[in-house]
C-alpha positions as CSV (number, residue, x, y, z in Angstrom):
1,X,109.5,52.7,92.3
2,X,113.1,53.7,92.6
3,X,115.6,51.6,94.6
4,X,115.6,54.2,97.4
5,X,111.8,54.3,97.7
6,X,111.8,50.5,98.0
7,X,113.9,50.7,101.1
8,X,111.9,53.4,102.9
9,X,109.0,52.5,105.3
10,X,105.5,53.9,105.1
11,X,105.4,56.3,108.0
12,X,102.3,57.4,109.8
13,X,101.9,59.6,112.9
14,X,99.5,58.6,115.6
15,X,98.0,60.5,118.5
16,X,95.3,58.2,119.7
17,X,92.5,59.9,117.8
18,X,90.1,58.0,115.5
19,X,91.4,59.9,112.4
20,X,94.9,58.9,113.2
21,X,93.8,55.2,113.6
22,X,92.1,55.4,110.2
23,X,95.4,56.7,108.9
24,X,97.0,53.6,110.4
25,X,94.5,51.5,108.4
26,X,95.5,53.3,105.2
27,X,99.2,53.1,105.9
28,X,99.1,49.4,106.8
29,X,97.2,48.7,103.6
30,X,99.8,50.7,101.5
31,X,102.7,49.0,103.3
32,X,101.4,45.5,102.5
33,X,100.4,46.5,99.0
34,X,103.9,47.8,98.2
35,X,105.9,45.3,100.3
36,X,107.3,47.9,102.6
37,X,107.6,48.1,106.4
38,X,105.3,50.3,108.4
39,X,106.7,52.8,110.8
40,X,104.5,54.3,113.5
41,X,105.5,57.7,115.0
42,X,104.0,59.3,118.0
43,X,102.5,62.7,116.9
44,X,101.2,64.7,119.9
45,X,99.2,64.8,123.1
46,X,96.3,66.7,121.6
47,X,93.7,64.4,123.3
48,X,95.0,65.5,126.7
49,X,94.8,69.2,125.9
50,X,91.5,69.1,124.1
51,X,89.9,66.7,126.6
52,X,88.8,64.2,124.0
53,X,88.9,60.5,124.7
54,X,91.3,58.1,123.0
55,X,89.8,56.1,120.2
56,X,91.2,52.8,121.6
57,X,91.0,52.1,125.3
58,X,94.5,51.4,126.6
59,X,93.1,50.2,129.9
60,X,94.5,53.2,131.8
61,X,93.1,56.5,133.0
62,X,93.7,59.2,130.4
63,X,96.2,61.0,132.6
64,X,98.4,57.8,132.7
65,X,98.4,57.1,129.0
66,X,101.9,57.4,127.5
67,X,103.1,57.8,124.0
68,X,104.2,54.2,124.0
69,X,100.6,53.1,124.9
70,X,99.3,55.1,121.9
71,X,101.9,53.7,119.5
72,X,101.3,50.1,120.8
73,X,97.5,50.5,120.3
74,X,98.1,51.6,116.7
75,X,100.5,48.7,116.2
76,X,97.9,46.2,117.4
77,X,95.4,47.8,115.0
78,X,97.8,47.5,112.1
79,X,98.7,43.9,113.0
80,X,95.0,42.9,113.4
81,X,94.4,44.3,109.9
82,X,97.6,42.7,108.3
83,X,99.3,40.0,110.5
84,X,102.0,39.7,107.9
85,X,103.0,43.3,108.2
86,X,106.6,44.2,109.3
87,X,107.3,47.4,111.0
88,X,109.1,49.7,113.4
89,X,108.0,51.9,116.3
90,X,109.5,55.3,116.7
C-alpha cells in the first residue's frame, strides 16, 4: 500500500439494517487485517421510512432512535468482533 493509503481509515456507512451491520463485520476485519482505523459513518434513515425494524435493539422505540444510537450500535458490534480495533465515529 502507498503511504497515503496507510493513513486512511476503512470507512463504512451504517443505517441500522442487518446488511449494514454485516458491512461493519467486513470493514472491521479489513481494518484489523491492514492495521488501519475503522470509521463509522451514519448513512440514512431508511428504516424509519420503510417501516423495517433495526437489526440491533437500541433499547428505544423506533421513533426515538437517533443517528448516534445507530452508529454506537455498529461500534459495539465492531468492538465485540475485534476489541483491539481503533476507530472514529462520524
